DORO-114818 format. One record per residue (C-alpha): residue number from 1; y, z, x. Coordinates in Angstrom, 3 decimals. Layout:
<recs>
seq=NUM	v=Y	w=Z	u=X
...
</recs>
This chain:
<recs>
seq=1	v=-51.040	w=-30.220	u=-50.751
seq=2	v=-50.998	w=-32.456	u=-53.489
seq=3	v=-47.420	w=-33.618	u=-52.820
seq=4	v=-48.175	w=-34.529	u=-49.276
seq=5	v=-50.947	w=-36.866	u=-50.463
seq=6	v=-48.915	w=-38.109	u=-53.362
seq=7	v=-46.405	w=-39.497	u=-50.846
seq=8	v=-49.090	w=-41.990	u=-49.701
seq=9	v=-49.819	w=-43.061	u=-53.157
seq=10	v=-46.404	w=-44.012	u=-54.164
seq=11	v=-45.428	w=-46.036	u=-51.051
seq=12	v=-43.303	w=-48.872	u=-52.790
seq=13	v=-42.981	w=-52.328	u=-51.371
seq=14	v=-39.942	w=-54.040	u=-53.174
seq=15	v=-40.819	w=-57.731	u=-53.401
seq=16	v=-40.823	w=-60.574	u=-55.499
seq=17	v=-37.495	w=-59.946	u=-57.358
seq=18	v=-37.153	w=-61.278	u=-60.763
seq=19	v=-34.293	w=-61.524	u=-63.495
seq=20	v=-34.471	w=-59.584	u=-66.913
seq=21	v=-34.635	w=-62.758	u=-68.477
seq=22	v=-37.713	w=-64.395	u=-69.638
seq=23	v=-39.601	w=-66.319	u=-67.005
seq=24	v=-39.187	w=-70.203	u=-66.872
seq=25	v=-41.315	w=-72.248	u=-64.636
seq=26	v=-38.505	w=-74.244	u=-63.302
seq=27	v=-35.566	w=-71.792	u=-63.048
seq=28	v=-37.279	w=-68.517	u=-62.558
seq=29	v=-36.040	w=-67.086	u=-59.181
seq=30	v=-39.341	w=-65.880	u=-57.988
seq=31	v=-40.408	w=-69.494	u=-57.872
seq=32	v=-37.344	w=-70.447	u=-55.959
seq=33	v=-39.396	w=-70.129	u=-52.599
seq=34	v=-39.220	w=-72.292	u=-49.495
seq=35	v=-42.700	w=-73.599	u=-49.445
seq=36	v=-44.238	w=-75.335	u=-52.469
seq=37	v=-47.440	w=-73.735	u=-51.665
seq=38	v=-46.169	w=-70.101	u=-52.088
seq=39	v=-44.485	w=-71.572	u=-55.562
seq=40	v=-47.879	w=-72.920	u=-56.495
seq=41	v=-49.632	w=-69.590	u=-55.825
seq=42	v=-46.941	w=-67.654	u=-57.820
seq=43	v=-47.606	w=-69.867	u=-60.847
seq=44	v=-51.230	w=-69.368	u=-60.687
seq=45	v=-50.637	w=-65.749	u=-60.467
seq=46	v=-48.167	w=-65.381	u=-63.212
seq=47	v=-49.746	w=-68.172	u=-65.672
seq=48	v=-53.351	w=-67.798	u=-65.050
seq=49	v=-55.657	w=-70.892	u=-64.688
seq=50	v=-53.616	w=-74.106	u=-64.930
seq=51	v=-54.536	w=-77.669	u=-64.676
seq=52	v=-53.354	w=-79.951	u=-61.661
seq=53	v=-51.217	w=-81.938	u=-64.342
seq=54	v=-49.477	w=-78.413	u=-65.379
seq=55	v=-48.845	w=-77.573	u=-61.927
seq=56	v=-47.227	w=-80.755	u=-61.241
seq=57	v=-44.956	w=-80.567	u=-64.197
seq=58	v=-44.169	w=-76.903	u=-63.405
seq=59	v=-43.148	w=-77.782	u=-59.746
seq=60	v=-41.543	w=-81.005	u=-60.527
seq=61	v=-43.796	w=-82.918	u=-58.132
seq=62	v=-46.519	w=-85.668	u=-58.512
seq=63	v=-50.197	w=-84.905	u=-59.258
seq=64	v=-51.443	w=-86.323	u=-55.836
seq=65	v=-48.839	w=-84.075	u=-54.254
seq=66	v=-50.313	w=-80.952	u=-55.986
seq=67	v=-53.606	w=-81.959	u=-55.151
seq=68	v=-52.518	w=-82.065	u=-51.473
seq=69	v=-51.109	w=-78.637	u=-51.645
seq=70	v=-54.278	w=-77.271	u=-53.355
seq=71	v=-56.468	w=-78.717	u=-50.627
seq=72	v=-54.124	w=-76.948	u=-48.087
seq=73	v=-54.653	w=-73.666	u=-49.887
seq=74	v=-58.186	w=-73.881	u=-49.004
seq=75	v=-60.353	w=-70.687	u=-50.134
seq=76	v=-57.215	w=-69.141	u=-51.772
seq=77	v=-57.696	w=-71.301	u=-54.963
seq=78	v=-60.859	w=-72.414	u=-56.852
seq=79	v=-61.448	w=-74.994	u=-59.613
seq=80	v=-63.549	w=-74.472	u=-62.710
seq=81	v=-64.249	w=-76.633	u=-65.801
seq=82	v=-63.016	w=-75.260	u=-69.148
seq=83	v=-65.063	w=-76.305	u=-71.876
seq=84	v=-63.014	w=-77.248	u=-74.994
seq=85	v=-64.821	w=-79.434	u=-77.541
seq=86	v=-66.202	w=-83.075	u=-76.869
seq=87	v=-65.071	w=-85.156	u=-73.944
seq=88	v=-64.639	w=-84.301	u=-70.259
seq=89	v=-63.661	w=-80.541	u=-69.835
seq=90	v=-60.299	w=-80.058	u=-68.188
seq=91	v=-60.230	w=-78.886	u=-64.471
seq=92	v=-58.536	w=-75.504	u=-64.171
seq=93	v=-57.296	w=-74.012	u=-61.009
seq=94	v=-57.208	w=-70.333	u=-60.340
seq=95	v=-56.530	w=-67.841	u=-57.675
seq=96	v=-59.669	w=-66.241	u=-55.784
seq=97	v=-59.946	w=-62.807	u=-54.676
seq=98	v=-58.855	w=-64.034	u=-50.924
seq=99	v=-55.564	w=-64.972	u=-52.648
seq=100	v=-54.769	w=-61.503	u=-53.371
seq=101	v=-53.956	w=-60.485	u=-49.967
seq=102	v=-50.800	w=-62.766	u=-50.334
seq=103	v=-49.410	w=-60.254	u=-52.756
seq=104	v=-48.335	w=-56.575	u=-52.284
seq=105	v=-51.224	w=-54.098	u=-52.484
seq=106	v=-49.296	w=-50.903	u=-51.562
seq=107	v=-51.706	w=-50.166	u=-48.843
seq=108	v=-54.755	w=-50.348	u=-50.838
seq=109	v=-57.246	w=-49.647	u=-48.288
seq=110	v=-55.565	w=-46.506	u=-46.997
seq=111	v=-55.059	w=-45.285	u=-50.676
seq=112	v=-58.858	w=-45.689	u=-51.564
seq=113	v=-59.825	w=-43.633	u=-48.390
seq=114	v=-57.322	w=-40.891	u=-49.366
seq=115	v=-58.640	w=-40.815	u=-52.851
seq=116	v=-62.183	w=-40.337	u=-51.657
seq=117	v=-61.100	w=-37.609	u=-49.099
seq=118	v=-59.246	w=-35.588	u=-51.640
seq=119	v=-62.348	w=-35.999	u=-54.002
seq=120	v=-64.744	w=-35.192	u=-51.445
seq=121	v=-62.781	w=-32.480	u=-49.554
seq=122	v=-60.979	w=-30.829	u=-52.259
seq=123	v=-63.063	w=-31.860	u=-55.363
seq=124	v=-62.285	w=-33.795	u=-58.594
seq=125	v=-59.893	w=-31.247	u=-60.034
seq=126	v=-57.620	w=-31.656	u=-56.939
seq=127	v=-57.709	w=-35.402	u=-57.517
seq=128	v=-56.709	w=-35.103	u=-61.054
seq=129	v=-53.799	w=-32.777	u=-60.219
seq=130	v=-52.596	w=-35.384	u=-57.599
seq=131	v=-52.742	w=-38.184	u=-60.221
seq=132	v=-51.124	w=-35.708	u=-62.855
seq=133	v=-48.288	w=-34.953	u=-60.310
seq=134	v=-47.586	w=-38.702	u=-59.517
seq=135	v=-47.469	w=-39.208	u=-63.491
seq=136	v=-44.805	w=-36.325	u=-63.845
seq=137	v=-42.758	w=-37.660	u=-61.051
seq=138	v=-42.797	w=-41.267	u=-62.327
seq=139	v=-42.016	w=-40.111	u=-65.783
seq=140	v=-38.955	w=-38.349	u=-64.692
seq=141	v=-37.735	w=-41.263	u=-62.706
seq=142	v=-38.416	w=-43.833	u=-65.396
seq=143	v=-36.673	w=-41.547	u=-68.036
seq=144	v=-33.551	w=-41.470	u=-65.617
seq=145	v=-33.361	w=-45.205	u=-65.167
seq=146	v=-33.881	w=-45.813	u=-68.948
seq=147	v=-31.237	w=-43.445	u=-69.984
seq=148	v=-28.522	w=-44.863	u=-71.908
seq=149	v=-30.537	w=-47.854	u=-73.123
seq=150	v=-31.070	w=-47.602	u=-76.850
seq=151	v=-32.857	w=-50.805	u=-78.001
seq=152	v=-36.564	w=-51.335	u=-77.351
seq=153	v=-36.003	w=-54.673	u=-76.144
seq=154	v=-33.442	w=-53.470	u=-73.418
seq=155	v=-35.856	w=-50.699	u=-72.489
seq=156	v=-38.686	w=-52.978	u=-72.005
seq=157	v=-36.405	w=-55.377	u=-69.875
seq=158	v=-35.184	w=-52.408	u=-67.879
seq=159	v=-38.953	w=-51.112	u=-67.549
seq=160	v=-40.156	w=-54.617	u=-66.325
seq=161	v=-37.267	w=-54.716	u=-63.651
seq=162	v=-38.517	w=-51.202	u=-62.429
seq=163	v=-42.087	w=-52.415	u=-62.254
seq=164	v=-41.190	w=-55.786	u=-60.500
seq=165	v=-39.423	w=-53.435	u=-57.819
seq=166	v=-42.737	w=-51.504	u=-57.596
seq=167	v=-44.549	w=-54.876	u=-56.855
seq=168	v=-46.097	w=-55.684	u=-60.550
seq=169	v=-44.339	w=-58.803	u=-60.987
seq=170	v=-43.429	w=-57.874	u=-64.632
seq=171	v=-42.037	w=-59.743	u=-67.437
seq=172	v=-41.223	w=-59.212	u=-70.977
seq=173	v=-42.046	w=-61.903	u=-73.871
seq=174	v=-41.318	w=-61.922	u=-77.413
seq=175	v=-44.451	w=-62.110	u=-79.438
seq=176	v=-44.758	w=-62.101	u=-83.449
seq=177	v=-43.051	w=-58.934	u=-84.558
seq=178	v=-42.856	w=-57.316	u=-81.402
seq=179	v=-43.034	w=-57.822	u=-77.501
seq=180	v=-45.374	w=-58.085	u=-74.674
seq=181	v=-45.156	w=-56.332	u=-71.340
seq=182	v=-46.994	w=-58.519	u=-68.893
seq=183	v=-47.850	w=-57.243	u=-65.299
seq=184	v=-48.812	w=-60.306	u=-63.239
seq=185	v=-49.813	w=-58.094	u=-60.273
seq=186	v=-51.316	w=-54.736	u=-59.620
seq=187	v=-50.246	w=-53.547	u=-56.337
seq=188	v=-52.383	w=-50.577	u=-56.605
seq=189	v=-55.373	w=-52.384	u=-57.963
seq=190	v=-57.771	w=-50.919	u=-55.217
seq=191	v=-56.743	w=-47.434	u=-56.173
seq=192	v=-57.359	w=-48.085	u=-59.879
seq=193	v=-60.577	w=-49.700	u=-59.364
seq=194	v=-61.648	w=-46.568	u=-57.611
seq=195	v=-60.051	w=-44.089	u=-59.922
seq=196	v=-59.281	w=-45.006	u=-63.441
seq=197	v=-56.992	w=-42.343	u=-63.885
seq=198	v=-54.048	w=-44.364	u=-62.711
seq=199	v=-54.761	w=-46.854	u=-65.385
seq=200	v=-54.845	w=-44.100	u=-68.207
seq=201	v=-51.810	w=-42.639	u=-66.970
seq=202	v=-49.921	w=-46.066	u=-66.673
seq=203	v=-50.261	w=-46.528	u=-70.649
seq=204	v=-49.342	w=-42.981	u=-70.970
seq=205	v=-46.395	w=-43.364	u=-69.184
seq=206	v=-44.975	w=-46.585	u=-71.094
seq=207	v=-45.744	w=-44.849	u=-74.336
seq=208	v=-43.699	w=-41.734	u=-73.147
seq=209	v=-40.565	w=-43.588	u=-71.994
seq=210	v=-40.658	w=-45.953	u=-74.886
seq=211	v=-40.542	w=-43.140	u=-77.356
seq=212	v=-43.105	w=-41.801	u=-80.341
seq=213	v=-41.738	w=-44.396	u=-82.688
seq=214	v=-42.878	w=-47.485	u=-80.666
seq=215	v=-46.541	w=-48.458	u=-80.452
seq=216	v=-48.009	w=-49.674	u=-77.141
seq=217	v=-51.565	w=-51.008	u=-76.700
seq=218	v=-53.113	w=-52.506	u=-73.715
seq=219	v=-54.620	w=-55.826	u=-74.945
seq=220	v=-55.489	w=-57.349	u=-71.494
seq=221	v=-56.807	w=-55.364	u=-68.410
seq=222	v=-57.174	w=-56.654	u=-65.038
seq=223	v=-60.059	w=-54.348	u=-64.321
seq=224	v=-61.756	w=-55.741	u=-67.462
seq=225	v=-61.874	w=-59.172	u=-65.769
seq=226	v=-58.553	w=-60.482	u=-67.249
seq=227	v=-56.067	w=-62.137	u=-65.051
seq=228	v=-53.471	w=-59.475	u=-65.536
seq=229	v=-52.525	w=-56.300	u=-67.532
seq=230	v=-50.702	w=-57.149	u=-70.787
seq=231	v=-49.440	w=-54.512	u=-73.375
seq=232	v=-48.482	w=-55.318	u=-76.882
seq=233	v=-45.504	w=-53.178	u=-77.942
seq=234	v=-44.205	w=-52.782	u=-81.575
seq=235	v=-41.338	w=-50.558	u=-83.076
</recs>
């Protein structure tokens, strides 16, 4: 029974392929899209709030052109003023909740209904078994795909590629004496919001595949009102 329900949870949507290299606002293949408005949405998704000037520089177009595209996006974007010392606060653009429909959600509504059905009909213990079963299958798959990669940096780049295939728009950046594993999108956000077990297992999954001698901590969490999920990794 759990395997049947599990199949619904792990439906994968392969989108937005990224290279293993660090993202660059101009050369990142994710940004090489036909429509400037799509590139703008990707920038706001992966970089968080940006000013009109910053968007213009990243897209290599004029500020008036950016404003025109922002107007065309309508309710998908919203402007807020960011207080920072004296003077006029800069105007920062962010994605709205309505914009999330433009990114993969791995059948969010269906997944939430299945979660509620499992918990309501079979009980919380059955839901926990389904989530644990999903974790076990993902752990086995990830370990197989990371097999042969010895360095932590190499494992992280491979892990980011896997997560990107699954719709997480993941990237790796060097940070201080370690790395940041950044997931700019959560394709199971609806399920994770309804059941925190998915998020707990995600952290445990990263710790397991990277090894006992590697520290992994979640430092930003989408469900805690952050723009994305970020994991600090140190060896």
